C-alpha positions in Angstrom: -110.3 12.4 109.3 -110.5 15.1 111.9 -114.0 16.2 112.8 -113.3 19.9 112.0 -112.1 19.0 108.5 -115.1 16.9 107.9 -117.4 19.6 109.1 -115.7 22.3 107.0 -116.1 20.1 103.9 -119.6 18.8 104.4 -122.2 18.9 101.7 -125.8 20.1 102.3 -128.0 17.2 101.3 -131.4 17.9 102.9 -134.2 20.0 101.6 -134.2 23.7 102.7 -138.0 23.8 102.5 -138.3 20.9 104.9 -135.6 22.5 107.2 -137.5 25.8 107.0 -140.8 24.2 108.0 -139.1 22.6 111.0 -137.5 26.0 111.9 -140.9 27.8 111.8 -142.5 25.1 114.1 -139.6 25.6 116.5 -139.9 29.4 116.4 -143.7 29.1 117.2 -142.9 26.7 120.1 -140.5 29.3 121.5 -143.2 32.0 121.5 -142.4 33.8 118.3 -145.8 34.9 116.8 -147.1 33.7 113.5 -147.3 37.3 112.4 -143.6 37.8 113.1 -142.7 34.6 111.2 -144.9 35.7 108.3 -143.1 39.1 108.3 -139.7 37.4 108.3 -140.6 34.8 105.7 -139.5 36.7 102.6 -136.0 36.7 104.2 -136.0 33.1 105.3 -134.4 31.9 102.1 -131.3 29.8 101.1 -128.7 31.7 99.1 -125.8 29.7 97.8 -123.9 32.9 97.2 -123.8 33.5 101.0 -122.3 30.0 101.5 -119.8 30.7 98.7 -118.7 33.9 100.4 -118.5 32.3 103.8 -116.6 29.3 102.7 -114.1 31.3 100.7 -113.0 33.7 103.4 -109.2 33.6 103.1 -108.8 35.3 106.5 -109.3 32.0 108.3 -106.6 30.3 106.2 -103.9 32.7 107.3 -101.4 32.2 110.0 -101.2 34.4 113.0 -98.1 36.1 111.6 -99.8 36.9 108.3 -102.8 38.4 110.1 -100.8 40.4 112.6 -98.4 41.7 109.9 -101.4 43.1 108.0 -103.2 44.4 111.0 -100.2 46.1 112.6 -98.5 47.3 109.4 -99.9 50.8 109.6 -99.3 51.2 113.3 -102.0 51.8 115.9 -105.4 53.0 114.5 -106.1 56.3 116.1 -109.9 55.5 116.0 -109.4 52.5 118.3 -108.7 54.6 121.5 -111.7 56.8 120.8 -113.9 53.7 120.2 -112.6 52.1 123.5 -113.7 55.2 125.4 -117.0 55.5 123.6 -118.1 51.9 124.4 -116.5 51.5 127.8 -119.7 52.5 129.7 -122.1 50.9 127.2 -120.7 47.3 127.1 -118.9 47.0 130.4 -121.1 48.5 133.1 -119.7 47.9 136.5 -121.2 45.0 138.4 -123.5 43.8 135.7 -122.9 40.3 134.3 -119.9 39.2 132.4 -117.4 41.9 131.8 -115.5 42.0 128.5 -112.7 44.6 128.3 -113.6 47.4 125.9 -110.4 46.8 124.0 -111.4 43.3 123.1 -114.8 44.4 121.8 -113.2 47.3 120.0 -110.7 45.0 118.3 -113.4 42.7 117.0 -115.5 45.8 115.9 -112.6 47.2 114.0 -111.7 43.8 112.4 -115.2 42.9 111.4 -116.6 46.2 110.2 -113.8 48.8 110.3 -115.8 50.5 113.1 -119.1 50.4 111.3 -117.8 51.7 107.9 -118.3 48.3 106.2 -121.9 47.3 106.8 -122.3 44.8 104.0 -125.1 44.5 101.5 -126.9 41.3 102.5 -129.9 41.2 104.8 -129.0 39.7 108.1 -131.9 37.2 108.3 -131.1 35.8 104.8 -127.5 35.3 105.7 -128.3 33.7 109.1 -131.0 31.5 107.6 -128.5 30.2 105.0 -125.8 29.6 107.6 -128.3 27.9 110.0 -129.2 25.5 107.2 -125.6 24.8 106.2 -124.1 21.6 107.5 -121.0 23.2 109.1 -122.3 25.2 112.0 -126.1 24.8 112.2 -126.4 24.9 115.9 -124.5 28.2 116.1 -126.8 29.9 113.7 -130.2 28.3 114.3 -130.6 29.7 117.8 -129.5 33.1 116.6 -132.0 33.0 113.8 -134.8 32.5 116.3 -133.6 35.5 118.3 -133.0 37.6 115.1 -136.3 36.7 113.6 -138.1 37.7 116.9 -136.3 41.0 117.3 -135.5 42.2 113.7 -136.8 45.7 113.4 -134.1 47.5 111.3 -133.5 45.2 108.4 -129.8 46.0 108.7 -127.5 44.0 106.5 -124.9 41.6 107.8 -121.3 42.0 107.0 -120.1 39.4 104.5 
């Protein structure tokens, strides 16, 4: 059985409460204050609904041709060029770190949120905590949860 298939079809068998206690200890050891952890705690919950949504995303079951036919069907999005220009200086400053072409960032921005139109209704920390506990990609989300918990100020929802 391929590892990716096994990971995609894994079952969560551990206790979320035990996982959460370990996460909070890790966050403290990384310098996140107890006050910050306490403030984030109402959002550090497991929501099966988030996993159901994440695991049922048909987008990832499509072929490249299915996706490209849908994305290109209406022709170029006139907003894309404006967004490329708007973010060019913000995300790709000359001589600073890794440079990602604005067109690449703009493409993901358009795909994931329709350039900010689709913001979602779920709280980011709830979504990330659920995905960090999930057996499929815990390492990807656990580190992000520490950073998100430490810096969350806006309570902005994640796109789901």
